[in-house]
Every structure is written in C-alpha cells, then in structure tokens.
PLY file of the C-alpha trace (Angstrom):
ply
format ascii 1.0
element vertex 178
property float x
property float y
property float z
element edge 177
property int vertex1
property int vertex2
end_header
-198.78 -12.18 -46.39
-196.77 -10.32 -48.97
-197.94 -6.88 -47.84
-196.55 -7.30 -44.36
-194.41 -4.28 -43.37
-190.70 -4.99 -43.04
-188.30 -3.46 -40.59
-185.88 -1.68 -42.91
-182.99 0.65 -42.24
-182.27 3.04 -45.14
-178.70 4.18 -45.60
-177.36 6.92 -47.90
-173.74 5.88 -48.50
-172.79 8.85 -50.70
-173.77 11.32 -47.98
-171.10 9.89 -45.68
-168.25 10.77 -48.02
-166.11 13.75 -47.09
-166.30 15.14 -50.64
-170.11 15.16 -50.49
-170.14 16.90 -47.12
-167.67 19.57 -48.26
-169.51 20.14 -51.54
-172.79 20.56 -49.69
-171.20 23.04 -47.29
-169.64 25.04 -50.14
-172.93 25.18 -52.07
-174.78 26.41 -48.97
-172.12 29.07 -48.27
-172.17 30.23 -51.91
-175.98 30.44 -51.88
-175.95 32.45 -48.65
-173.18 34.74 -49.91
-175.07 35.29 -53.16
-178.26 36.10 -51.26
-176.30 38.48 -49.01
-174.68 40.33 -51.91
-178.01 40.57 -53.71
-179.60 41.95 -50.53
-176.83 44.57 -50.22
-177.18 45.64 -53.85
-180.98 45.72 -53.55
-180.92 47.74 -50.34
-178.13 50.04 -51.50
-179.68 50.82 -54.86
-183.36 50.65 -53.93
-184.14 54.24 -54.96
-182.47 53.88 -58.36
-183.61 50.37 -59.30
-186.29 50.58 -61.97
-188.04 47.30 -62.62
-185.87 44.69 -60.95
-187.01 45.11 -57.35
-189.43 42.19 -57.33
-187.00 39.98 -59.25
-184.16 40.67 -56.83
-186.36 39.99 -53.80
-187.51 36.75 -55.45
-183.89 35.73 -56.10
-182.93 36.42 -52.48
-185.84 34.31 -51.25
-185.14 31.50 -53.72
-181.45 31.38 -52.84
-182.27 31.16 -49.12
-184.87 28.45 -49.78
-182.43 26.48 -51.94
-179.76 26.74 -49.22
-182.27 25.20 -46.80
-182.99 22.32 -49.20
-179.30 21.68 -49.87
-178.75 21.49 -46.11
-181.38 18.74 -46.09
-179.42 16.83 -48.78
-181.93 17.59 -51.54
-180.09 16.76 -54.74
-182.93 17.83 -57.05
-182.56 21.51 -56.26
-178.94 21.63 -57.50
-179.70 21.87 -61.25
-182.28 24.56 -60.50
-179.61 26.38 -58.50
-177.25 26.24 -61.47
-179.91 27.46 -63.89
-180.80 30.42 -61.69
-177.11 31.17 -61.15
-176.59 31.33 -64.93
-179.38 33.89 -65.24
-178.03 35.90 -62.30
-174.54 35.76 -63.80
-175.87 37.35 -67.00
-177.78 40.03 -65.07
-174.76 40.86 -62.92
-172.33 40.94 -65.86
-174.59 43.36 -67.74
-175.46 45.59 -64.78
-172.05 45.97 -63.10
-170.70 48.46 -65.66
-173.95 50.42 -65.44
-173.40 51.13 -61.74
-169.96 52.54 -62.53
-171.46 54.71 -65.28
-173.88 56.27 -62.76
-170.96 57.77 -60.82
-171.37 61.13 -62.60
-173.24 64.38 -62.09
-176.92 64.41 -63.00
-177.84 60.96 -61.67
-179.72 60.39 -58.44
-177.47 58.92 -55.79
-178.44 55.60 -54.23
-178.08 54.79 -50.52
-174.66 53.21 -51.14
-172.00 54.73 -53.37
-172.34 53.80 -57.05
-168.77 52.50 -57.18
-169.40 50.22 -54.22
-172.60 48.93 -55.79
-170.68 48.31 -59.02
-168.01 46.39 -57.12
-170.60 44.30 -55.24
-172.41 43.54 -58.50
-169.12 42.59 -60.16
-168.38 40.23 -57.24
-171.63 38.42 -57.95
-170.22 37.21 -61.31
-167.40 34.96 -59.99
-169.63 33.89 -57.10
-172.22 32.60 -59.58
-169.55 30.80 -61.61
-168.41 28.99 -58.45
-172.01 28.24 -57.52
-172.68 26.66 -60.92
-169.52 24.52 -60.71
-170.08 23.27 -57.16
-173.82 22.68 -57.61
-173.16 20.51 -60.65
-170.36 18.72 -58.81
-172.81 17.97 -56.00
-175.37 16.71 -58.49
-172.84 14.22 -59.87
-172.18 12.86 -56.37
-175.61 11.16 -56.28
-176.71 12.15 -52.79
-180.07 10.44 -53.36
-178.76 6.84 -53.58
-180.42 4.67 -50.94
-179.44 1.23 -49.72
-181.99 -0.80 -47.76
-180.90 -3.08 -44.95
-183.37 -5.48 -43.31
-183.08 -5.19 -39.56
-184.08 -8.86 -39.19
-181.31 -10.02 -41.54
-178.75 -7.84 -39.75
-179.58 -9.50 -36.44
-179.63 -13.03 -37.95
-176.21 -12.70 -39.57
-174.59 -11.52 -36.39
-172.54 -8.70 -37.83
-171.72 -10.14 -41.27
-173.13 -6.97 -42.85
-170.91 -4.82 -40.72
-167.86 -6.82 -41.83
-168.93 -6.42 -45.46
-169.36 -2.64 -44.95
-165.84 -2.41 -43.56
-164.37 -4.48 -46.42
-166.56 -3.80 -49.50
-163.84 -4.95 -51.90
-164.45 -8.58 -50.88
-168.05 -8.59 -52.11
-170.85 -10.91 -50.92
-169.43 -14.32 -51.89
-165.95 -14.23 -50.38
-165.51 -15.31 -46.76
-163.72 -13.19 -44.20
-159.98 -13.86 -44.01
-158.92 -16.26 -41.24
0 1
1 2
2 3
3 4
4 5
5 6
6 7
7 8
8 9
9 10
10 11
11 12
12 13
13 14
14 15
15 16
16 17
17 18
18 19
19 20
20 21
21 22
22 23
23 24
24 25
25 26
26 27
27 28
28 29
29 30
30 31
31 32
32 33
33 34
34 35
35 36
36 37
37 38
38 39
39 40
40 41
41 42
42 43
43 44
44 45
45 46
46 47
47 48
48 49
49 50
50 51
51 52
52 53
53 54
54 55
55 56
56 57
57 58
58 59
59 60
60 61
61 62
62 63
63 64
64 65
65 66
66 67
67 68
68 69
69 70
70 71
71 72
72 73
73 74
74 75
75 76
76 77
77 78
78 79
79 80
80 81
81 82
82 83
83 84
84 85
85 86
86 87
87 88
88 89
89 90
90 91
91 92
92 93
93 94
94 95
95 96
96 97
97 98
98 99
99 100
100 101
101 102
102 103
103 104
104 105
105 106
106 107
107 108
108 109
109 110
110 111
111 112
112 113
113 114
114 115
115 116
116 117
117 118
118 119
119 120
120 121
121 122
122 123
123 124
124 125
125 126
126 127
127 128
128 129
129 130
130 131
131 132
132 133
133 134
134 135
135 136
136 137
137 138
138 139
139 140
140 141
141 142
142 143
143 144
144 145
145 146
146 147
147 148
148 149
149 150
150 151
151 152
152 153
153 154
154 155
155 156
156 157
157 158
158 159
159 160
160 161
161 162
162 163
163 164
164 165
165 166
166 167
167 168
168 169
169 170
170 171
171 172
172 173
173 174
174 175
175 176
176 177
C-alpha cells in the first residue's frame, strides 16, 4: 500500500533563526508605517488630491494585506512588496516637492498644512528604500524551506534525530562522541 498516509512532522528551519524573525518584524513594521504615512497624506490632502485617491486607498489596503501575509511567513509576497515600494518611492519622490510648492497664495488649503504633507511625503521615500532592502533580504532567507520528519522514525531511533539536530556538523554517518 504505497498510498498509505504517513505521520509526518514538517519543520521550517529557516524560520527559527533570529535573523529571519527580526527581518520579518522589520518588514511588517515598515509596511505598517508606510500604510500609516500614506493614510495621513491621503486624509490630510483629500480635498486637493486630483486622481490619486483610489490608488492611495489601494496602496494602503495592499500594504496592510502584505503585512498580514508576512506575519504568516509568506515569502512569496516579499518581491511584490519590493515592486510596489519602488513604484511608491517614485510617486513620493515626484510629489513631495509639489506639496511644498502649494504653500502659496491662490491654492486651496488641504486639511493638513502643505509643508507637513510635503514632509510626510518626503519621509515615505527613505521608508520605501528600507522596505525594498529588508523585503529582499527576507526573500533571500528562504522562509519556505521545509524539512519532513517521520514521526514513526523519530520514535524508533529513540532521540537520534534530536542529537543530530543539536550537532548538525556531524552529519548522518558519524556516531555520537563517547
């Protein structure tokens, strides 16, 4: 009976590393901070925004959704995060000076001061650069690697797998030191 189900324990060894945990945390914080800044700029400049309202709301929603997936160790969303961050970086770099230019007579005033909106938009630029760097770093860490362990073999060996996990440099063939 080759199709008989096996009792298997799946382990993700790269998710246990401190570097992976910190990178995941940083990516989530950067995504949430980006969504927060975008929400502030959108709310503060709502009356003066021309055609970017739907795009900004979509970006806020996407960043929050991607933060959720990164929290669940989804590695596949990281390149998408970087791609969207590149586009947002371009938008923010182009639009930040425009907010400062609106700080003159004759323009309608948004809910927040134009200078503050310009500063918040300018802060989005370095935030997106950090997001790109950390998302790609997380992608290189291979969070998706799985190692299967048969539960039957673990019980039969009486802890040999645990000894090998503690001393991986010995490999499978070398006996434990006496």
